[in-house]
N, C-alpha and C positions, 0 to 999 in steps of 0.2 A: 517754785513753781506749788499754788496752795490746791485742794482739790475740786474744784471748781473751774481753776486752769487749766486741770487734768479733760478732767471731760469733758469740756468747747477741743481741749485738742483734739479729740480721740471722735469726736462724732464730725466725720470731716462727708462723710456720703454713704451711703447705705441706700438699701436696694434689698424687698421685703420677700418671697418668692413660698405663697401657703401654696401647697398642695396638700389634700384629706389630714395623713392629721401628719406631719411633717410639717413644717411651717420651714426657709430656708434664709440666711441671712449674708449677708455676705455688706462688707463691714470693709469703705481704707480708712487703716488707724497710719498715724503719725511714729516713728522710731526719734529717740532720743536727740540723733542727728537732720530729724523734722527733711523726713522719707518719707513715701507714701510705699506700705505694701495694704495686704492685702487677708485677710479673714472673713473664711467662707465656712458660718454655723450649721450645725445639721440641728431641729430643735422635735424630738416624738414625743407627742403628748401620750400617757402610760394608762386606762383609766383604770381605778381597783375596781370587788364584788361589794367592797360599801360605795361606790359612788365618787369616791372622791378621786386626788389627780395629780399625777406629777412628769415629772419632763425628764429628758436623758436628752442630755447636745453633743452635743460631736465640734469639733474645729478641728479646720488647716486654713494652716499662715502660707500663704502666702506669696515669694518673696521680685518685685520685680527681673530679674539678672538667671528667672526659670519664668516668664510668663511663658515668649516664645513654645522655649520648651515643652509647659504643660499648658498652653493652648492645641500645637500639632498633634499630641498625641492623647487629651478630651476630643478632638476633632475624627480619631480617627476609631478611639473605642465607641466613638458615637454614631460613628459611620457606618463600623462595620457591624453596629448589632442592628438596626434600620436596615443592613442590606442583604442578613443573615434571616430578621425572624419581622420583617418588615414592621410601619406606622400601627399598624394593630395592639392596642394598649386590652389585655388579656385581667382586665380586677381580679379576676376571685385567686389568681396564680400570686397577688398580692397579701390575700387570706394567710391570718395562721394554722388554719387546720384546713390548708389545701391540698388534697391528697391528684399523687398523678396519674391517669386509670390507668396506667400498672401497676399502678399504686393500690389501689380500690380492692374493693372484695368482688371473685365475681357470680356476681349474681345477676342475671336473667330476669327482666321481665318484661319477656313477651309468651307464648302459651308455644310455642315451635321443637316442645324439651319437656313437653305434660302428655302424655299417654293417654286418652280420651278408653277412662273405665264403661262400660255401665256396668247398676246392685245384678247383671242379669249374670255379669262373669265371676264376682262372687261366690 
């Protein structure tokens, strides 16, 4: 099989989900025996200080014999998250410099802790 035939064989079905700096690719591929499997690729863009960028990619391979259990576990995990934390997305938590309220310095911006001093008291 030449490279062109191999490339055409791999382009069976594909979907792309763009999610901020991340992009997810869902690609159906064929085995040598012409059976299908799924690859899920996460591609994340990283920008350097000089403006250049690169992508980091992570890929999983999922075969038909694992689809049912994978779907069950994915649904159980996503249902758990939505039940426990709701559907609201708190985007600040996705930033690399995010600090939980307990991690932040104990800085008060109110005037309750200040003492009113007049110059006559000095």
